[in-house]
N, C-alpha and C positions, 0 to 999 in steps of 0.2 A: 236218231233219225236215220231212215233207210233211203237209199237211192232207188228211184224207179225210173228206168229208161224205156224207150219205145219197145225194145225187145221184150222186156219183162211184161209190159202191158199186153202186148200181142200174145205172149205165151199164156197169160190168164184168159184173154178173150177167145183164144182158139180152143180152149178145153171144153169139150162137149160130152154129154151123156151122163146118165145117173142123176142123182139129186145133188145140186150145188147151191150153197148158201153164201151170199155176200153180205157182210155187215159193215156199215160205216157209222162212225160216231165222232163228234168233236171232242177233244180232250183239253183239259186245262193243265197248265204247267205248275206243278208243285202246290204246296200249302194244303189246306183242308179240301180243295177240289179233287185231290188225288183219289179219295174214296168214292167220290161221285163218278169219276171216270169208270171205276170198276163196276159200280152199280148200273151204269148205262149199258155196259157190255152184257151184264147178267140179264137185264131186261130184254135186250135184243135177242139173246139166245132163247129166252122164254117165248118171244113172239114167233121165232122160227119153229120152235117145238110145237106150239099151238097150231100153226098153219099146216105143218106136216101131219100132225095127228088128225086134224080136220079132214085132210085129203085121204085118210085111210092108211097111212104108213104105220107099220107096227112100232110100238113103243121101243122095243129092243133095238130096232134099226135106227130109230131117231136118236136114241141115247149114244149109240156107237158113232153116228155121224157127228154129233155135236160135242162129244166128250173132249176132243182136243181143244175146243173153244172154252169149255169150262176149266180146263187146266191152265189156260191163260190167266184166269182170275187170281191164281196163286203165284204167278210168275213175277216175283218182286221187282226184278230189273225193268220189266215193262212199265210198271206204274211209278217207279222211282224216277225215271227219265222220260216222261211223256213229251210228245211234240204237240202240234196243233190238231192233229187228227189221227185216227186209228182205223185201218181197214183190215178186215179179217175174212179169209176165204176158206170155206170148208167144203170138201168134196170127197169123192171116192179115193183120191190119192192122199188124203190127209189135210193138213192145215198149212196156211201161209198167212203171215200177218205183216203189216207195214205201218211204221210210225212215219207220218208225212207232215211236211211243213205247209199244210193248207187246212183251213177249217172245213171239215166235211159235214154233209147233212147227216141227220140221225135217220138211218135208213137200213132196212133189211130186204133182200131179194131172195126168192126161192124159185128154182127152175132147173133146166138142164144145162145152163151156162152161167158164168159169172157176169156180173155187171161191172163195167170199168169206167163209165162216164164220169163219176164223181172225182176220179183221179186225173182226168185230162188236164186240168189247170197246171198240174206239175210238169206237163210236157210242153207247155206253151213256149214257143220260141221267144216270146216276149215276157215270160213269167218267172224265170229263175236264173241263178248263176252259181258259180263256185268260187271259193277262195282257197288257194293253195298257200298255206302259211309255212314259211321257211325260217326256222330258228337254227341256232348254232348246233343244237343236239338232236332235233327232231323235225319231222314234217307232219302237218295236220291238214286235213281236207274238211272244208265247211260247205254246206249247201245253204243258199240264201234265196229269199224272196223279198218282196217289198216290206214284209212284216218283220223279218228277223233272220237269225242264223241258227243252224244246228250243226254240231260237229258230226261228221259221217263216221259210223262204226265200220272199220275196215277189217275187223278180225276175220281171218280165214281167206281174205281176198289177196290176189297177187300184189296189189299195191302195198299191203301191210309189210311185205318183206323189205321194202325200201323206205320205211318211215324213219329209221335211225340214220342220222347224218354221218358221213365218214369222219372219223376222229383225226384231228390235227396231230402231226408228229410232235413229240416233246421238243420244246425250244431249248437249245444249248447255247448259252451266250459265249461269245468269243472272249478269251482271256489268254494271258501269257503265263506259263509255269516255268519256274527255275528248275533245270535238270541237274543241278549240283555240279560234280566234278567235270562233267563234259563241257561245261561252260556255255551250253546252248539253252535254248528255251523252246518248249513245245507250244504250238499254236492250235487252239480249238475254235472252230468256226460255229457260229449259231445256225440253227435250222432256217431254211429259206421258205417264206410263205408262198412263193411261186410254185412250189411242188404240190401245193394243195389244190390248185385250180384244175389240173388235169383229172385228179381224183374226183373232185366235185362234178366236173363235166360228165365223166363216165357214169357217176351215180345218178345224175339228173336225167341222163338219157334213158336209164332203166326206169326211173320214176315216170318219165313222159310216156314210155311204152305201156306201163301198167295202168296209168291214168287213162290213156286212150282206150284200152281194153275195157276199163271199168265204165267209162261214159258211153261206150258202144254207139258211137255216131251222134250222141247228143251235142248239138251245136250251141249250147248255152255258153255265154261268156265265162272266161276264167280270169280271175284277178290274182296276181301274186302279192303276197305281203311278206316283207322281210327287209333285211339290210340291202342296200342298193347293189353291193357287189354280188350277193347271192342271186338277186333278181337278174342281173346282167348275165351271169353264168347260165341260169336256167333258160333264158331267152335263146342262148346258143343251142341248147339241147331240144327246145320245144318243136313239136310238129302239129300241135292242136291249132286249127285255123282261127279259133275264136279267143286265143289268149290276148288280153288287152296289152297294148304297149305301155300304158301307164299302170303303175302299181301303188301299193301302200307302203311307204318307206318307214323303216324302224322295226324294232323287234315286236313280233305279234304277241309275245309273252308279256310285254309291257302295255298292251292295249286290251281293254275289256271288250267282251263280245258286242256290246251296244255301240261302242266307238268304232270297232272294226266293221260292223254292219253299216253304220252311217257313212264312213269313208268309202266303203266299197260301193254302196248304192249310188253315191254321187258320180262314180265312174261308169257304172253299168246302166243306169236308168236311160240315158240318152241313146245308148246302143239298143237296149231292149225295145223301147218305144219306137225307135226308128224302124226296126224290122216290121213291127206290127202295123205302124202307120203306112208304110210303103205298100204292104199287102192289101190293106183296106182301100188305099187310093187306086191300086191296080184293079181291084174288083169294080170300083165305081167307073173307072175308065173303060172297062170292057163290057159294062152293062149294056144290053141291047144288041150285042154282037154275036150272041149264041155261045159265048165262052163263059157265061155265068149262069147260076141257078140258085133259087132260094126255096125250092120245093123239096120236102124231105124224101119222098119216094124216088124222085128223079135223081137226087144226089146220092141216095143209097145205092141205086142201080149203077150210076156212073162210078162211084167209089169202088164197087166190086169189080168193075172192068179195068181199074187202074187209071181212070180218066180224070180224077180229081187231083189238082195240083195243090190247092189250098182250101181249107174249109174253116169257117168261123162258126162256133156254137155259143149260144147265149146261156150264160150260167144263171141268169135271173129268171129264166122261164120256169113257171110252176109245172114242170113236166113229170114230176114224180107221181105216178098213178097208184096211190095207196088205197087199201080196202076200206079203212075208216079213218076219221080224223085223229083218233086216239092211238091207232096202231100203224106205225110207219113201215108197212109191209107191202112189197110189190111181188106179185106172182108173174113170172116171165112165161109167156105163152109160146107155143110152137110157131105161130104166125106173128112176126114182129109188128107191134103197133107203131104209130107215128113216133112215139117217144122212144121205143126200142130202136127204131131206125137211126135216130141221132147217135146212139151208142155204137151201133154196128157200122155206120158210115164213117165215124171217126177212126175206128179200128182198121177198116179197109183202106182208108186214106194213108194211115201210117204204114200199113203193110206194103203199099206201093210207093213208098218214099215220098209221100206228100207231107204237107205241113198242116198242123192243127192249132187253132187259136181258140181256147175256151175263155171267153171274156164277158164282162157285164154288159148290159144293154147299151149304155152310152158309147161303148167302143165297138159295137157291131157296125158293119159297113152299110146296113140298111135296117129296117124295122122288123125283119123276120127273125125267128129263132135259129135259123141256119142259113148260111150263104156260102157258096163255093165258086172258086175259079176253076174252070175246066182246062185240061191240057189241049183238047181239040174238040 
């Protein structure tokens, strides 16, 4: 599973020019469904190829654009360790793909920009959390949603440097040794566990700094899992404002992922839902004061000015404007449609340090597909 933070999403949303293809598909975890995941991507690439050829793009240019996507079909590691969804972005600068812990729609978009709205549930302040698992020998990071956990691949990232825990000094037990003719005895003292704590604290401070850089402002809750003494030391080093005071006691290595998720979700669900519920209540309280809007074009314009503090988007809205029922393809136009405005409004809100909630209809603050609290 790959981490997507607001900076990553905005980087994708800000890329403009040339031909850009966004592909989203749900993926199944393991078993015979693995081959089906690969077939779905192959089909999506074919849809993109057909659309580009229909619009008059030369076949050689199409093949060059989509070729990195076809290479993914043979990337064994991608299909051996799937998550719940796969997003693929192909453009003039090459390819980027993300395995994400949310079930994505089966969708292809073609235009001069990437579509990012299917990924917004990953950024919900009320939608995800992290577990930092502290074992005697290693540290692991998990990303969680209400549906399950994925271990985060940290290869090549700064946090990876600090995944190995400091080693304890060898223990030397105290004993008395006869020194022969001298008539005396030499005394050897055992190692003191107290000299490990400063080493751990220093190490955890570096972990905290690297984790803060990785999350890049993501205010999702973080849960510690590990022996109580390790959790206590880490709390002394922590600077992340959303680290929960309660953690999961015991060795994470002795807890399977389902148990780890169940115990973490019990801790984070009240926190996650509390943030979202408070935001929805704030919207209702401000309704009629001029500080709220549920009109897409008004919210889009306000978001571009930095006026939107919080925006709710309904994930149940059938807003995907496909060309045919059998072809899950969207052509992005130069002039944003109402559907496109939802995508762009969310990105603009994040760009100005606002909060985005992509939620199902029962959790929307009113009956409209978009609702926003304005700063002024």
